[in-house]
N, CA, C and O atoms as a printed pandas DataFrame, in Angstrom:
     atom_number atom_name residue_name chain_id  residue_number  x_coord  y_coord  z_coord
0              1         N          MET        A               1   26.937  -39.430  -73.414
1              2        CA          MET        A               1   26.645  -38.747  -72.347
2              3         C          MET        A               1   27.984  -37.523  -72.386
3              4         O          MET        A               1   29.179  -37.789  -72.516
4              5         N          GLU        A               2   27.353  -36.113  -72.229
5              6        CA          GLU        A               2   28.635  -35.469  -72.201
6              7         C          GLU        A               2   28.980  -35.245  -70.724
7              8         O          GLU        A               2   28.099  -35.573  -69.929
8              9         N          GLU        A               3   29.943  -34.818  -70.303
9             10        CA          GLU        A               3   30.505  -34.230  -68.818
10            11         C          GLU        A               3   29.900  -32.996  -68.368
11            12         O          GLU        A               3   29.607  -32.001  -69.031
12            13         N          PHE        A               4   29.753  -33.238  -67.050
13            14        CA          PHE        A               4   28.959  -32.034  -66.284
14            15         C          PHE        A               4   29.408  -30.890  -66.620
15            16         O          PHE        A               4   28.646  -29.936  -66.776
16            17         N          SER        A               5   30.739  -30.801  -66.786
17            18        CA          SER        A               5   31.521  -29.075  -66.957
18            19         C          SER        A               5   31.212  -28.982  -68.406
19            20         O          SER        A               5   31.054  -27.820  -68.781
20            21         N          ASP        A               6   31.097  -29.803  -69.232
21            22        CA          ASP        A               6   30.798  -29.222  -70.948
22            23         C          ASP        A               6   29.616  -29.042  -71.041
23            24         O          ASP        A               6   29.355  -28.176  -71.877
24            25         N          VAL        A               7   28.664  -29.521  -70.500
25            26        CA          VAL        A               7   27.401  -28.897  -70.321
26            27         C          VAL        A               7   26.688  -27.537  -69.534
27            28         O          VAL        A               7   25.788  -26.721  -69.733
28            29         N          ARG        A               8   27.550  -27.815  -68.677
29            30        CA          ARG        A               8   27.655  -26.428  -67.759
30            31         C          ARG        A               8   28.015  -25.226  -68.637
31            32         O          ARG        A               8   27.363  -24.185  -68.712
32            33         N          ASN        A               9   29.333  -25.569  -69.398
33            34        CA          ASN        A               9   29.716  -24.366  -69.956
34            35         C          ASN        A               9   29.142  -24.021  -71.287
35            36         O          ASN        A               9   29.328  -22.894  -71.747
36            37         N          LYS        A              10   28.427  -24.958  -71.961
37            38        CA          LYS        A              10   27.712  -24.658  -73.156
38            39         C          LYS        A              10   26.141  -23.774  -72.699
39            40         O          LYS        A              10   25.581  -23.012  -73.486
40            41         N          GLN        A              11   25.633  -24.066  -71.323
41            42        CA          GLN        A              11   24.488  -23.221  -70.825
42            43         C          GLN        A              11   25.083  -21.863  -70.448
43            44         O          GLN        A              11   24.410  -20.895  -70.800
44            45         N          CYS        A              12   26.234  -21.616  -69.789
45            46        CA          CYS        A              12   26.942  -20.461  -69.809
46            47         C          CYS        A              12   27.166  -19.616  -71.019
47            48         O          CYS        A              12   27.259  -18.389  -71.034
48            49         N          ALA        A              13   27.231  -20.321  -71.891
49            50        CA          ALA        A              13   27.358  -19.603  -73.390
50            51         C          ALA        A              13   25.967  -18.959  -73.477
51            52         O          ALA        A              13   25.657  -17.778  -73.324
52            53         N          VAL        A              14   25.162  -20.086  -73.776
53            54        CA          VAL        A              14   23.866  -19.503  -73.938
54            55         C          VAL        A              14   23.372  -18.565  -73.137
55            56         O          VAL        A              14   22.709  -17.671  -73.663
56            57         N          ILE        A              15   23.573  -18.556  -71.745
57            58        CA          ILE        A              15   23.149  -17.587  -70.780
58            59         C          ILE        A              15   23.704  -16.305  -71.387
59            60         O          ILE        A              15   22.805  -15.524  -71.698
60            61         N          GLU        A              16   24.898  -15.884  -71.633
61            62        CA          GLU        A              16   25.994  -14.929  -72.085
62            63         C          GLU        A              16   25.463  -14.585  -73.198
63            64         O          GLU        A              16   25.826  -13.448  -73.500
64            65         N          PHE        A              17   24.532  -15.203  -74.203
65            66        CA          PHE        A              17   24.551  -14.375  -75.470
66            67         C          PHE        A              17   22.821  -14.363  -75.403
67            68         O          PHE        A              17   22.294  -13.632  -76.241
68            69         N          LEU        A              18   22.150  -14.909  -74.727
69            70        CA          LEU        A              18   20.683  -14.186  -74.535
70            71         C          LEU        A              18   20.922  -13.132  -73.654
71            72         O          LEU        A              18   20.342  -12.094  -73.974
72            73         N          THR        A              19   21.647  -13.078  -72.569
73            74        CA          THR        A              19   21.513  -11.703  -71.870
74            75         C          THR        A              19   22.172  -10.745  -72.748
75            76         O          THR        A              19   21.650   -9.636  -72.636
76            77         N          ALA        A              20   23.013  -10.774  -73.476
77            78        CA          ALA        A              20   23.347   -9.745  -74.527
78            79         C          ALA        A              20   22.387   -9.148  -75.411
79            80         O          ALA        A              20   22.451   -8.045  -75.954
80            81         N          GLU        A              21   21.422  -10.086  -75.491
81            82        CA          GLU        A              21   20.346   -9.852  -76.660
82            83         C          GLU        A              21   19.149   -9.251  -75.529
83            84         O          GLU        A              21   17.947   -9.204  -75.791
84            85         N          LYS        A              22   19.755   -8.818  -74.256
85            86        CA          LYS        A              22   18.411   -8.646  -73.238
86            87         C          LYS        A              22   16.990   -9.287  -73.119
87            88         O          LYS        A              22   15.915   -8.690  -73.056
88            89         N          VAL        A              23   17.238  -10.740  -73.101
89            90        CA          VAL        A              23   16.327  -11.703  -72.551
90            91         C          VAL        A              23   16.084  -12.055  -71.208
91            92         O          VAL        A              23   16.962  -12.576  -70.519
92            93         N          PRO        A              24   15.021  -11.823  -70.814
93            94        CA          PRO        A              24   15.141  -11.618  -69.147
94            95         C          PRO        A              24   15.258  -13.389  -68.798
95            96         O          PRO        A              24   14.786  -14.330  -69.437
96            97         N          PRO        A              25   16.090  -13.383  -67.513
97            98        CA          PRO        A              25   16.508  -14.408  -66.781
98            99         C          PRO        A              25   15.692  -15.639  -66.865
99           100         O          PRO        A              25   16.132  -16.741  -67.194
100          101         N          ILE        A              26   14.122  -15.290  -66.451
101          102        CA          ILE        A              26   13.149  -16.171  -66.462
102          103         C          ILE        A              26   13.100  -17.166  -67.804
103          104         O          ILE        A              26   13.263  -18.386  -67.841
104          105         N          GLU        A              27   12.850  -16.335  -68.775
105          106        CA          GLU        A              27   12.623  -16.793  -70.447
106          107         C          GLU        A              27   13.969  -17.589  -70.885
107          108         O          GLU        A              27   14.031  -18.638  -71.527
108          109         N          ILE        A              28   15.146  -16.715  -70.304
109          110        CA          ILE        A              28   16.413  -17.755  -70.374
110          111         C          ILE        A              28   16.160  -19.084  -70.043
111          112         O          ILE        A              28   16.398  -20.011  -70.817
112          113         N          HIS        A              29   15.664  -19.228  -68.874
113          114        CA          HIS        A              29   15.689  -20.760  -68.093
114          115         C          HIS        A              29   14.596  -21.233  -68.720
115          116         O          HIS        A              29   14.557  -22.454  -68.873
116          117         N          ARG        A              30   13.560  -20.490  -69.185
117          118        CA          ARG        A              30   12.327  -21.273  -69.825
118          119         C          ARG        A              30   12.929  -22.303  -71.083
119          120         O          ARG        A              30   12.719  -23.498  -71.286
120          121         N          ARG        A              31   13.734  -21.341  -71.798
121          122        CA          ARG        A              31   14.207  -21.666  -73.413
122          123         C          ARG        A              31   15.176  -22.919  -72.910
123          124         O          ARG        A              31   15.170  -23.904  -73.648
124          125         N          MET        A              32   15.855  -22.961  -71.941
125          126        CA          MET        A              32   17.094  -23.788  -71.750
126          127         C          MET        A              32   16.631  -25.182  -71.186
127          128         O          MET        A              32   17.218  -26.244  -71.394
128          129         N          GLN        A              33   15.469  -25.011  -70.428
129          130        CA          GLN        A              33   14.868  -26.184  -69.844
130          131         C          GLN        A              33   14.104  -27.241  -70.984
131          132         O          GLN        A              33   13.876  -28.427  -70.744
132          133         N          ALA        A              34   13.759  -26.530  -72.290
133          134        CA          ALA        A              34   13.265  -27.047  -73.209
134          135         C          ALA        A              34   14.528  -27.796  -73.978
135          136         O          ALA        A              34   14.327  -28.842  -74.596
136          137         N          VAL        A              35   15.452  -27.373  -73.923
137          138        CA          VAL        A              35   16.706  -28.148  -74.741
138          139         C          VAL        A              35   17.900  -28.962  -74.119
139          140         O          VAL        A              35   18.698  -29.662  -74.742
140          141         N          TYR        A              36   17.852  -28.679  -72.480
141          142        CA          TYR        A              36   18.576  -29.449  -71.488
142          143         C          TYR        A              36   17.814  -30.305  -70.529
143          144         O          TYR        A              36   18.426  -31.082  -69.796
144          145         N          GLY        A              37   16.677  -30.218  -70.497
145          146        CA          GLY        A              37   15.767  -30.878  -69.568
146          147         C          GLY        A              37   16.249  -31.186  -68.220
147          148         O          GLY        A              37   16.590  -30.211  -67.549
148          149         N          ASP        A              38   16.331  -32.152  -67.780
149          150        CA          ASP        A              38   16.834  -32.372  -66.264
150          151         C          ASP        A              38   18.438  -31.673  -66.060
151          152         O          ASP        A              38   18.854  -31.261  -64.976
152          153         N          GLU        A              39   19.140  -31.648  -67.225
153          154        CA          GLU        A              39   20.666  -31.022  -66.736
154          155         C          GLU        A              39   20.732  -29.563  -66.427
155          156         O          GLU        A              39   21.620  -29.002  -65.783
156          157         N          CYS        A              40   19.493  -28.928  -67.064
157          158        CA          CYS        A              40   19.318  -27.428  -67.347
158          159         C          CYS        A              40   19.812  -26.802  -65.480
159          160         O          CYS        A              40   19.494  -27.268  -64.385
160          161         N          VAL        A              41   20.418  -25.963  -65.740
161          162        CA          VAL        A              41   20.748  -25.318  -64.423
162          163         C          VAL        A              41   19.570  -24.794  -63.658
163          164         O          VAL        A              41   18.434  -24.864  -64.128
164          165         N          ASP        A              42   19.772  -24.381  -62.733
165          166        CA          ASP        A              42   18.491  -23.733  -61.985
166          167         C          ASP        A              42   18.320  -22.180  -62.190
167          168         O          ASP        A              42   19.243  -21.424  -62.495
168          169         N          VAL        A              43   17.037  -21.818  -61.984
169          170        CA          VAL        A              43   16.689  -20.564  -62.227
170          171         C          VAL        A              43   17.613  -19.689  -61.415
171          172         O          VAL        A              43   18.226  -18.719  -61.862
172          173         N          SER        A              44   17.647  -20.159  -60.114
173          174        CA          SER        A              44   18.540  -18.824  -59.351
174          175         C          SER        A              44   20.055  -18.963  -59.964
175          176         O          SER        A              44   20.819  -17.999  -59.907
176          177         N          THR        A              45   20.376  -19.961  -60.437
177          178        CA          THR        A              45   21.871  -19.925  -61.153
178          179         C          THR        A              45   21.803  -19.021  -62.531
179          180         O          THR        A              45   22.777  -18.395  -62.949
180          181         N          VAL        A              46   20.504  -19.042  -63.182
181          182        CA          VAL        A              46   20.576  -18.601  -64.239
182          183         C          VAL        A              46   20.833  -16.690  -64.080
183          184         O          VAL        A              46   21.568  -15.908  -64.682
184          185         N          ARG        A              47   19.722  -16.503  -62.863
185          186        CA          ARG        A              47   19.800  -14.930  -62.608
186          187         C          ARG        A              47   20.898  -14.344  -61.808
187          188         O          ARG        A              47   20.951  -13.167  -61.451
188          189         N          CYS        A              48   21.875  -15.379  -61.526
189          190        CA          CYS        A              48   22.982  -14.984  -60.467
190          191         C          CYS        A              48   24.029  -14.479  -61.757
191          192         O          CYS        A              48   24.821  -13.539  -61.685
192          193         N          TRP        A              49   23.750  -15.579  -63.231
193          194        CA          TRP        A              49   24.870  -15.550  -64.082
194          195         C          TRP        A              49   24.597  -14.216  -65.029
195          196         O          TRP        A              49   25.416  -13.469  -65.564
196          197         N          VAL        A              50   23.200  -14.190  -65.041
197          198        CA          VAL        A              50   22.705  -12.770  -65.749
198          199         C          VAL        A              50   23.282  -11.947  -65.343
199          200         O          VAL        A              50   23.979  -11.215  -66.046
200          201         N          ARG        A              51   23.107  -11.795  -63.622
201          202        CA          ARG        A              51   23.786  -10.502  -63.146
202          203         C          ARG        A              51   25.040  -10.117  -63.210
203          204         O          ARG        A              51   25.420   -8.963  -63.408
204          205         N          ARG        A              52   25.864  -11.286  -63.009
205          206        CA          ARG        A              52   27.540  -11.093  -63.293
206          207         C          ARG        A              52   27.892  -10.659  -64.579
207          208         O          ARG        A              52   28.681   -9.727  -64.733
208          209         N          PHE        A              53   27.259  -11.387  -65.719
209          210        CA          PHE        A              53   27.345  -10.816  -67.014
210          211         C          PHE        A              53   27.279   -9.617  -67.320
211          212         O          PHE        A              53   28.108   -9.152  -68.102
212          213         N          LYS        A              54   26.061   -8.663  -66.658
213          214        CA          LYS        A              54   26.137   -7.483  -66.915
214          215         C          LYS        A              54   26.602   -6.515  -66.057
215          216         O          LYS        A              54   26.570   -5.302  -66.264
216          217         N          ASP        A              55   27.156   -7.239  -64.812
217          218        CA          ASP        A              55   27.966   -6.433  -64.196
218          219         C          ASP        A              55   29.496   -6.266  -64.788
219          220         O          ASP        A              55   30.364   -5.482  -64.404
220          221         N          GLY        A              56   29.551   -7.137  -65.726
221          222        CA          GLY        A              56   31.212   -7.628  -66.179
222          223         C          GLY        A              56   32.142   -8.082  -65.337
223          224         O          GLY        A              56   33.363   -7.953  -65.424
224          225         N          GLU        A              57   31.261   -8.831  -64.191
225          226        CA          GLU        A              57   32.178   -9.645  -63.333
226          227         C          GLU        A              57   32.562  -10.955  -64.327
227          228         O          GLU        A              57   33.754  -11.260  -64.360
228          229         N          LEU        A              58   31.816  -11.579  -64.967
229          230        CA          LEU        A              58   31.691  -12.871  -65.386
230          231         C          LEU        A              58   32.121  -12.982  -66.544
231          232         O          LEU        A              58   31.980  -11.920  -67.150
232          233         N          GLY        A              59   32.690  -13.955  -67.283
233          234        CA          GLY        A              59   32.964  -14.077  -68.832
234          235         C          GLY        A              59   32.986  -15.550  -68.928
235          236         O          GLY        A              59   33.111  -16.328  -67.982
236          237         N          GLN        A              60   32.845  -15.852  -70.215
237          238        CA          GLN        A              60   32.697  -17.206  -70.425
238          239         C          GLN        A              60   34.257  -18.070  -69.913
239          240         O          GLN        A              60   34.277  -19.203  -69.433
240          241         N          ALA        A              61   35.206  -17.390  -70.111
241          242        CA          ALA        A              61   36.603  -17.729  -69.740
242          243         C          ALA        A              61   36.755  -17.914  -68.238
243          244         O          ALA        A              61   37.593  -18.696  -67.790
244          245         N          ASP        A              62   36.172  -17.398  -67.673
245          246        CA          ASP        A              62   36.196  -16.771  -66.159
246          247         C          ASP        A              62   35.393  -18.452  -65.593
247          248         O          ASP        A              62   35.917  -19.236  -64.801
248          249         N          LEU        A              63   34.127  -18.619  -66.234
249          250        CA          LEU        A              63   33.294  -19.668  -65.436
250          251         C          LEU        A              63   33.634  -20.923  -65.867
251          252         O          LEU        A              63   33.233  -21.903  -65.238
252          253         N          SER        A              64   34.450  -21.061  -67.043
253          254        CA          SER        A              64   35.314  -22.258  -67.506
254          255         C          SER        A              64   35.988  -22.717  -66.541
255          256         O          SER        A              64   35.781  -23.854  -66.117
256          257         N          ASP        A              65   37.005  -21.828  -65.975
257          258        CA          ASP        A              65   37.940  -21.856  -65.215
258          259         C          ASP        A              65   37.530  -22.106  -63.843
259          260         O          ASP        A              65   38.180  -22.835  -63.093
260          261         N          LYS        A              66   36.411  -21.482  -63.490
261          262        CA          LYS        A              66   36.077  -22.094  -61.727
262          263         C          LYS        A              66   35.412  -23.312  -62.206
263          264         O          LYS        A              66   35.803  -24.253  -61.515
264          265         N          THR        A              67   34.542  -23.705  -63.130
265          266        CA          THR        A              67   33.776  -24.856  -63.322
266          267         C          THR        A              67   34.729  -26.110  -63.219
267          268         O          THR        A              67   34.352  -27.132  -62.646
268          269         N          GLN        A              68   35.950  -25.998  -63.784
269          270        CA          GLN        A              68   36.796  -27.160  -63.994
270          271         C          GLN        A              68   37.775  -27.212  -62.593
271          272         O          GLN        A              68   38.199  -28.235  -62.055
272          273         N          ARG        A              69   38.044  -25.546  -62.091
273          274        CA          ARG        A              69   38.428  -26.335  -60.606
274          275         C          ARG        A              69   37.449  -27.128  -59.713
275          276         O          ARG        A              69   37.729  -28.123  -59.044
276          277         N          THR        A              70   36.317  -26.547  -59.814
277          278        CA          THR        A              70   35.033  -27.419  -59.032
278          279         C          THR        A              70   35.110  -28.717  -59.374
279          280         O          THR        A              70   35.128  -29.526  -58.447
280          281         N          ASP        A              71   35.161  -29.129  -60.520
281          282        CA          ASP        A              71   34.728  -30.276  -60.825
282          283         C          ASP        A              71   36.273  -31.070  -60.443
283          284         O          ASP        A              71   36.237  -32.239  -60.059
284          285         N          LEU        A              72   37.449  -30.430  -60.563
285          286        CA          LEU        A              72   38.674  -31.504  -60.035
286          287         C          LEU        A              72   38.335  -31.624  -58.598
287          288         O          LEU        A              72   38.992  -32.519  -58.067
288          289         N          LYS        A              73   37.528  -31.016  -57.802
289          290        CA          LYS        A              73   37.411  -31.096  -56.114
290          291         C          LYS        A              73   36.327  -32.529  -56.097
291          292         O          LYS        A              73   36.400  -33.316  -55.153
292          293         N          ASN        A              74   35.425  -32.732  -57.142
293          294        CA          ASN        A              74   34.861  -33.619  -56.872
294          295         C          ASN        A              74   34.962  -35.002  -57.350
295          296         O          ASN        A              74   34.210  -35.867  -56.901
C-alpha cells in the first residue's frame, strides 16, 4: 500500500493537470473518486487546490514540500 503523502502528491498532480485543461472541480473529484476510492481527497480540498492553481499560488513542488512537513508532524 502506498504512503499517504505519495497518494496525495499523485492526486495533486491530477488536479493540477485537469485544472490546466479547464475541467471543473466537481468533475475532477468525481473522476478521482473512481480511481482512488476511499483514499480520494475531499471535494472541498479539490476546490481549494483548483483555486490555488488558477491563482498561481500553488504548484506541485509547493504541495509536496507542505505534505512532507505535515507528514513528519504526525
